[in-house]
N, C-alpha and C positions, 0 to 999 in steps of 0.2 A: 316077406319082402322087407329088406333092411331099410333103416332110416335113410342111409346114404343113397340107396336106389330110388326111394320115394322123392328125396330132395332133387336128384338129377332129373327125374321125370317131371317134377313140378317146374324146374327151371326151363326145360324144353317147352312145355305147354305154355308157360308164361311168355317165353320168347315169341311163340307163334301168336299169342294174344297181342303182344306189342306190335308185331308186324301188321296184323289186321287193323289195329287202331291207327297205325301210321298211315295206312292207305285210306282209311275211312273216318278218321277223327273229325274231319271238317264237314261231314255229311249233314250234321244237325245245325240248327240256328245257334247263334252265339249264346242265347239265354239257356237253351236246353243243354248245350255243350258244357257250360259252366256249372249247371246244376248237377249234371252227371259226373263231372270231374270232382266236384265237392264230395259226393257220396263214394266215388271210387277211392278218393284219398282216405275217407273214413274207413272203408273196408280194408284197404291195404295196410293202414296203421293199426287196425284192430280196435278202433275207437267205438264206444257205445253210441247208440242212437241218441240224438239230442245233445251230445256233448258240444261244448263251445269250441269252435275251431279257431286256432290262432291264424290271423290273416297273413302274417309274414311267413309262417311255416308253410301254409297252403300255397302262397305265391311262389316260394322257392321250389316247392315240389312240382308245381305246375310248369314252371320254366324248365326244370330239369327233365320232366316227362316229355314236353314238347320237343326239346332238343334231342332226346332219345328217339322219338318218332321220326324226326327229320333224318337222323342217321339210318333208320331202318326202312325208309320209304320204298327203297328198291330191293330190300332183302327178300329172300325166298323162305318159305315155310320149311321148318326142319321136320324130318321124319321122327316118329315116336319109336324109341328103342326100348325093348323090354326083353330081358334075358337073352341078349344076342340077336334078337329078331328086330327088323326094321319095318314099321308100318306107315302107310300114308296117313297123314293127320286127319283125313276125313273117313278113314276106315274104322269107324267107331265100334262096330260090332266085333271085329277081330281084336281090337285093342281091349274091349271089355271082357272078352273071353279069357284074356290073360290077367286082367286086373280084379274082376269081381271076387275071385276066390281069396284075394288078399284084402278085401274090404275097401276097395277103391272103385271109382266109377269115372268114366270119361264121356264127354260129349263133343261132337264136331259137326258143323253144318253151316249152311248159308242162310242169312236173314235178309232184311230189306237192303236194296241196292247191291245184292250179292255179297254182303259183308260176311266174312267168315267169323263164326262164333266158336270158341273152344272153352271147355271147362274141365277141370280135374278136381275131384273132391272125394270125401269119404262116403261110403255106401251106407245109406240108412236102411234100405230094404230093396229086395228084388222080388217081383211078383209077376204073375200072368193074369191079365184082365181082358176078357173078351178077345182072345187070340193075340193080344198085344203083350210084348215083353216090356214091363215097366221097371225102370231103375230110378230110385229116388236118391238124389244127392243131398247129403246133410251139410257138413262144413266144406266150404269151397277153398281149395288150395291154390288154384290158378284160374283166372277169368279175364275177359276183356272188358272194355269200358261199358259196352252195352251188354247187359246180362239177361237174355230172355229167360223167363221162368220155366219154360218147357220147350222141348224140341222133339220132333218126330222124324225118324228116318226109317223107311221101310216099315217093319212091324215093331220097332223099338221106340218107346217113349221115354225120354229122360226128363224128369221133373226136378227142379232145383228149389228146395225148401228155403235156403238162405236168400236166394235172389227174390223169391216171392215175398218173403217176410220183409226184406229191405224195400221192395217196391211198394208194399202196403204202407210201410212207415213213411216213405216219401210222399205218398198221396195224402196221408193223414196230416203230415207237416204242412203241405201246401194248403189243404182245406182249412187248417187252423188259422191261417193268416187273416181270413175274413169270416170264417164259419158261416158260409151261406146255407140257406135252407134248401138243399138240393138232394139228389139221390145219394151222393157220396156221404153227405152229412147223416142221412137216415141210416145208411149202412154202418157208419161208425157209432151211431147211437144204440145199435143193437148190442154193443159190448161196452164195458166200463173203462174206456181209454183214459179218462181223467183220473179215475181212482186207482187203477191198476194197469198201467201201460203194458208191461211185459206179458201179463196173463191175457189181456185182451188181444194183443198182437198175436200171441200163440194160438188163441182160439180162432181168430179170423184166418190165420194162415192155414190151419188144419182144415177149415171149411173150404177154403179156396183151392186147396190141393185137389179136391174132388172136382171142382169146376174146371180146373186146368186139364185134368184127365179127360173129362167129357169133351172139352174142346179138341184135344189132340186126337181122341177117337173119332170125332166128327171130321177132323182134317184127313185122317186116314180113309174114312168112307168117301169123302169128297174126292180124294186122290184116286180111288178105285173107279169112281164114276167118270172122272175127267181124263184119266190116263196120263201117260208121260208127255203127251203133246202139250198139256197145260204148262208143264215146267219149261218146255221150249218157248212157249208164248211168253211166259214170265221173264225168261232170260232176254228175250227180244225187246222187252219193255223196260229193262233195268235203267234206273236213273231218269225215267221220263214220268210225266204225270199219270200216264196209263198204268204204271206199276202200282201206284196207290189204289187206283180203281180196281184193277184185277185182284190185288190182295184183299181188298175189302169185300169184293164179291165172293171170293172163296171162303173168307172168314164167316160171312153171313150164311153161306151154304152149310158150312161145317156146324155152326151153332143151331141152325134150323133142323139139322139131322138129329142132334143129340143134346146139346147143352140146354137150349131153351125148354124143350119138353121135360128134361130131367129136373131142372130147377123148378119149373111150374108144378109138375106132378108131385114133387117131393116137398112142396111147401117151404122152400128155402128162402125165407123172407130177406134175411141180411144179404145173401148172395144175389138175389134179384135186384135189390137196391144197388149193390156194388156193380153188377153187370151193366145196368143202365148208366150209372155214374161214370163208368169207364169208357163208354162210347164217346168218341170224339172224332173230329176231322172227317175224313171221307166216309168212314163207317156210319157215323151219325147222319151225315148228309144223305146217304143212299137209302136209309131205312127209317124214314120218319114214322112209319107205322108202329115201330117198336115203342116210341115215346108215347103214342096214343094208347097202345096196349098197357103200358106201365101206368098211365093215369087212370085207366079203367080198372086195373087191378087194385090200385090204391083206394079207389072209390068203393069198390065192391068186395074186395078181399078174395075174389074168385079168380082162379088162374086161366079161365077160359080164353081171355083176350090174348094171353101169351101163346097158348096152344094154337089158337086160330092164326096168329101171326106166323108161327113156326110152320104150320101146315101150308099156308099160301107161300111163305118164303121159300120152302123147299122147291116148289115148282117154279117159282119166279126166278130164283137165283140160278137154278139149273138151266133154265131157258136162256138167261143172260150169259152164263158161262159158255153155253153152246154157240151163242151168237158171236161171242169173242173168238172162239176157236174157228168158226167159219171165216171170220175176217182175217185171222192169222193164216189160214190155209190159202186164202186168196191173195194176200198181200205180203206175207212174211213180216219182216221187221217194220215195214211201212204201215202195218196195221195199228201201231201205237197211237197215231194221231186219231184214227177213226174210233178206236176204243175210248179214248178220252173224250171224243166228241159226243159219245152216247150218255154221258154222265146224267144229264137232266132227264132224258127219256127213260132211263132204267130205274129211277127212284121208285121204291115201293110206297105208294101213297097211303096215308093214314085213313082216309075216308072209307075205302073198301080195300082191305089188305091185299087183294089179288089184282088190283088195277094199277097200271103204270101211270104216273103223272106225266103230263105233256109240257 
């Protein structure tokens, strides 16, 4: 594939990324938005992590980007053209069948609030793992503002090394502001970030690639259990508080299937610290038993507490998901309020991992 063809393809994918950002750029709080824009600027300009950003240059770029988004707010996504064929931008499998022989990989799917996410990058490797087709993206050529480190569609998992590495750097940078003694700090202490930043970041990224794969495999297993009706429920809850609850429940179910048992049985100390440190918002609120399991593990060094939490969590979150589906069958889109109203009742209590708090 010639450089000109790759350039045209990159332009098309980046256009679709801009359209997505134009529609959803205001989804985040102002603080989160500005932090993401700062790192997006760093990525787009090819600047190294930690480089000092010129305020005026960033300000001009931000103003220009927001003006572009305003112009594209009502634009439609462009089809992906390869060798005279046109593909729907969400038909990632068909697109990748044409791209992977040329060392490229593509991803397209929906994230929080049904925001489209697209990525085009160089192919690091292509493997099969437990019946899943795994594509690893190395250098990213086109991406949107929010860059999820992994996406699953059907039996295909796309893992983005560069996005994962950048996310870990952002977490390190934020933690360094005050250096609190918490789970994130303990995760970073497992590598020499102060003495050899790049090497430490590479090591952590490589470890967390495995964690991402476990989570995505768990997502696929959860999807098989819940069926297509769960996606219909999720779409009915888009942009409501119930969406956060439903996504958190499915994430916990996925991790109780595979991620937590794999981390605990494998003795992945740094990854366990990072896993707990990454829990926030609704996920942390719904599963306080995980924090208790973490403290028990720190005190004893034994993974039993995590395995117990995962065992009870599988049954608990499956039961909760089925309850959500029953509400959706009965009320359709009106189920969103009822789902959000269950938040306190469905929390998995720390005292006895299988008992709901009241």
